[in-house]
N, C-alpha and C positions, 0 to 999 in steps of 0.2 A: 913496138910494132902493133898495127891494128889490122884485123881481118874481119870479113863478114862471117856471121854465124846465123844459124836458125835452129829452133827446137820447137817441139810440139807442146801445146798447152790445151788440154781438153779437146784434142783432135785437130786444132788449128795451129798454123805456123806463126810463131813469134820470130821476128828478125831483129838482129842487132849487131854489135861489134864485140870482138874479144881483143882486149889490149894485153899484151904480154911484156913484162919488163925485160930490158936488155941486160940487167945486172943480176938476175936471179941465179943463186947457187943452189940447185935442187928445186923441188916443187915449191911454187910460190903461193902465198895466201891469195885469195880472190875476193874482190868487192863486187857485189851484185847491186846494180843501180837502175832505176827507171824514174820517170818524171811525174809531174803533177797534172793539173787540170788541162786536158787537151795537148799535153806535151808530146813531142816526137824526139827521137834520140839525138837529133842534130842540135837541139835547142839548149844552149848553155852547158849541158852536162859533159860534152867532150872536154871542156876546159878543166873540169874536175878530174876526169878520167886520165888526162895527160899527166896531171900532177901526181896522181896516185901511182901511175905506171912508172914514172921517173923515180919514185921512192921505193920501187921493188915489189909493187903489188900488181897482180893480174886484175883485170876488170872485165866483167860482163855487163854491158850496157844495152838495153833492149827497148823496143816499142811494145806496149801492151797490144793484145788483140784489139782489133777494130780501129787502130790508130796507126798513122805513118805507113811504114813498109810492111807491117804485119797483116795477116789475114783476119777475117772475122766480120760479121754483119750483126746488127746494123752499124755502119760506120759512125764514128764519133760518139759512140755510146760508152759511158763511163760508169762501170759497175765496180765499186771498191772491192767487193768480195772476189770478183773475177780478176781484178788487178793484183790482189794479194795472192791469188792462186797462180797467176803468171809469175810472180816473184818466186813462189815455191818451186815451180817447174824450172825457172832459171837456175835456182840453187841445185836442183837435181841434175840439170844439164852440166853445171859447173863441176859437180862431183865426178863426171865422166871424162873431164878434159885432161889429157896428158900435160904434165908440167904444172898442174894445180894441186895444192894440198887440200883434200876434202875435209880435213879436220880444222882448217883455218879459213872460215868463210865469214866475211863481214857484209853488212847491208847498209846502203846509203840511200836516203830519200830526201826530197825537197817539196815543200808545200803539201799537196795532197799525199804524195808518197812519203813525206816526212812522217805522217801518221801511220801509213802502211807499215813502215819498217819497225815502228814501235810495237804494232800488233804482231808482226813476225817475230820479234825478239821475245815476245811473251808466249808464243805458241809453237815456234819451230826451234827445237834444240840444236839444229845444225848451225844456227846463227850464233857466232861467238863474239861478235862486236857490232855495235850499231852507231850510226851517226844520223840524227834526225835534224834536218835544217828547216827552220820556219814552218813547223808542221801545222796542218789542220787538226784541231783537237776535238771539237764538237760541232758537227755540221749544222745542226739546228740553231744553236746559239750564235754561230758565226753568221748564218744567213739573216737571222733576226736583227743582229746589230749592224751589219754592213748595209742592209737595205733600208733600215728605219721602218717605222710603223706603216706608212702608206706604201712604200716600196715593197714591203713584205706582203701586204695585202695583194698587190698586183702580181707578185711572184706566185703566191698560193693560188690565185685565180687561174694563172697560166698552167700550173701543175695539175690542178683538178680538171680543167678543160681538156688537157692532154690525156689524163687518165680515162676520162669518159670516152674520148675519141678512140683510144686504144682498146677499150672494152668492146666497142662496136667493130673495130677492124684493127688488128695488131699492126698492120702495115701502114696505118695512117698516123704514125707517130710524129710529133712536132719537134722542132729544133729551136734552140735559143743561143744567141751569141755568147761567147766566152766573156767578152767585154765590149763596150761601146764608147764612142767618142763623147756622147752626151747621154749619161744614164737617166737624165730626167725625161728625155724623149724616147729612148730605146731601152726596153727591158733587157737585161743581161744577167748572166749567172753571177758575175763579180763586177759590181757597178762602180768601177773606178776608171776614169779616163786615162790615167797614167798606165794602167794595165793594158788598155787597148793600144796606146801609143808604143809602149815597150815591145809588146808582142808583134805589132805590125813591123817595127824596125828589125826585130829578130827574124821574122819571116823573110824580110827583104835581104838580110845579110848572111844568115847562116842556116835557117830552118824552113826551106820552101814548102815542105810537106805539112807544116803546121796549118790547121784550119781553125778559124775563129768561131767555132760552133760546137755544141754538144746536143744530144737529145735532151728534151725537157725532163724526161724520166731520170736522167743523170742527176738533176738537181733534187728530185724527189728522193733518190737513193742517198745523196749527200746528207739530207736532213735526218736520215736514220743512222748516220755514221758518228761514232763516238769512241774515243780511246779509253774513257774512264773505266769500263769493265776490265780492261787488259792491263792497265798500269801497275796494279798491285802484284801482278804475276811476273814482272821483270825483276827477278831476284839476283841473278848471278851473271848477267850479260853486261859487260862494260858499255855504258850508254853515254854518248855526248849529245846534248841538245843545244843547237845553235839558234839564237833568237836575234832578230833585228830590233834595235832599241825603239824605233818608232813605228813598228809594224801594226797598222790598224786594218790590215787586210785579213790575215789569219790570227790576229789579235794576240799580242805578246803577253798580255796578262793571263790569258788561257794557257799559253805555252809554258809560262813559268809555273802556273798552278799544276799543269801536267807533270812537269819535271819534279816538283816537290812531292808528288804522289808515287814516284818510282822508288821502291825500297832498296834497289841494288846499292851495294856498298861502293862499287866502282862506277861512279857517275860524275858527270861534270856539266855545268851550265856555262855557256859562253855567250855574253851579250855583245853583239857587234855594234859599236857606238856610232851615233850620228848617221843612222841609215834607216831604210824602210824595206818593206817586202820587195818592192820593185827595183830599188837601187842595187839589190843583190844580183840583178840580171843586167842592169844597164850601166853600172859603174864597175869597171874591171878592178879597181883598187879594193872595193868591198868584196867582190867575188874572190879575190886572192886571199883575203883574210879568212873567209869561210873555208876555202880549199886548203889553206895551210893548217888551220885548226883540225879539220877532218883528217888530213894526212898524218899529223902528229898523233892523233888518237888511234888511227888504224895501225901505224907502224909500232906504236907502243904496245898495243894489245895483240896484234897479229904477227908482228916481226920481232917483238921483244926488245925494241930499242927506243930510246927517248928522242925528243926533238933535237935536231942538229943545230 
């Protein structure tokens, strides 16, 4: 069963859905989940939430502030620290829910939020299990590599122009496309035509509130984002990292490097073969593999049972 929920994060309302399992005997573990760059709750994530719920897990799936159905200005502004704060408040909200066991909370994330949940597992002891799917590991290195030398120069010029404009008038902030059909002609945050095509199709079919835009400042904040200071602190949280074998968007070599730096004894790396970052969104067979692996991990460590 799924119902609408809302909770406050720093005084603003985040809206989302609560999934409750039909088969729960007593309070159920809960998985808290949110999305990546410009994501709204309707985008891909309900497919995962449905699988988790059928396995006996409750799910809190929400929109960050400034995105989708949630409150907050400026719209389409992506501040990773604020998004992690929204996760924390979603966890606090989950602790208040009847039928949920506050001692068994898991966190799931994908792409940008795949990084967020690793930071959460390092800093919030309420997180008892984590699944990080194709995470952003180091924003600066990611941007340098995906844009190339000349593209990165253009990106930095846009970031600095926007910063000077906001210094003069905070309301005059600029915006940049999430992706573009021709990255050579149009500067975008993630310069991949397949990203543009996949998200355009998802907007048409399942996520009408998705907007192909973020503030330029969001890119500046991304370039100060890194998991590396937090990874050594993941000591006792069961951690699954899911990597796409051909991921040249969030860079699977960085993802594997991040996994290797996690000292937790209960950790696992699963490489989804013959796939890319975007086929985890566009190819249901690849999505099912990721969802099944995540479900097995959560049920093992939150429900105490192995894969069926």
